[in-house]
N, C-alpha and C positions, 0 to 999 in steps of 0.2 A: 473258163478254159473254152475257146471258140475255135472253129475250124471255117475258113474261105475256101468256096469251091465253085466251079461253075456248072452248070447243069449236066454237061458232060462228062462230070466227075461225080455224077451220083451217088455212084457205088461208094465211093471214099466216104460221102457225107453219111450214107446209111450204115458203113462200118462204123463210123464214129458214133453215130445214135446208139446201135447196139451196143458196143464196147464201154458207151459212158452210162448205160443204163443198169440201175440196181435193183428196180423192182418190175412187176409184170404190168404195171400201167405207165404208161408213156403220152405225155401230153406235148403236143406240138403246134405252137401258136406262130403265127405270121399272116401278113397283109393278104389280101386276095390276091392270088397268082403268085406267092412266093415260092411255092414248090412243096407243100406239105404232102398233097396227095402223092406226087411224084416220088419224094422222099420215102414215104410210108410203103408205098408200092415196093420199092426196090430193098428196102429192109425186110419185108416179106418174102420177096425173092432169096435175098441172102440165106433167108430162114428154109429155104428147100422147096418153096411153093412154086411149081411150074406153071399151073393155068393162070389165065386172064387175072389181073388185079385190077378192079374198077371202084371208081368213087362210091360211097355209099350215101352221097348227097341227098337220094331220093328215098334209099332204104332205110338210112339212120345208121345200119350196122350191116357188115360184110363179114362173112367167117371164113376161114381157110384151114383146112386140115392137111397135117402132115404125119403121118403114123399115129401115135396116140396124142400129139400135141394139137391143140386148136390156137388159132391167132383172130382176134378180132378188129375191126378197123371201123371206127365211128366217124360221124360226121355230124354235128349238131348245129350246123349253120342254120338251119330250117326252123329250129325250135324258138318259139316266142316266150316260152316260160321254163325255168330249171325243171321244175315237176313234170314236164312233159317226157324228160328223161327216165322218171321213175316209172312212168306208165307202160315202158315197154320193158321193164325189167333190169335198168342199169346197174341196180345194187348187185344181183346176181352175177352179172358178167363180172362187174369188177372184183366181186370176191370169190371167183372161179379159181384163181390163180393161174389161168389161161393170160397169155401175153395181149394186152388191149393197147391200142394205138388211139389218141383221142385227138381229133380235128375240131376247132371252134369250142375247145372246153370252156373257154370264158362265160359259154351261155350257160353252164352248168355247175359254175363255182361251188353253190351250197351242197352240190352232190358228189362232190369230189372227194376221196378218202383224205386221210392225212397224210400218207405217204404214197408219194408217185414222182416219177421223173419228169421234168419240165425242161422243154427244149424251146429256143425262138428262132426262127428263120428270117433273117432280113435281107431285103434285096440291096445291093449297092450300085452305084452309077454306073458302072462298068461292066455290068450285066451279071457279075458275081453274085455270089449270097455267102452270109456269114450263118453258119449253126453255132449256137452258144447254149451251153446247158445253163438253167436259171436255178440257184440253189434255193430251197424252200425250206422258211422257217415258220413251221406251225407249231404250235403248243398245244 
């Protein structure tokens, strides 16, 4: 199942992302400039966060708190090796049960859990994007 949207309809895409997620770990793939960070920021806003939401490109992870819930936003773009994610405690974050949004997770594939939600954003020629849920078959 997929959804076509333009960036001014990002709220609709963020709702699609949240409505079609079944786990606390949400992986979002797409080429540079596809809108991964924008989509995650809008999803975090839909979850009730009012503060500014920034890309964690340099910090690797940003956290946002709403009442007793914590949301994590990861960006693994700058990692050179999957084990670098373990160095800052990735496993603890993923095992926490808190909602974790992952960008550039293809750089940490050996460290991904067996169960997570996987989405792909693709740019279209007309300026629109398509977000599609990817089914994962891990045994």
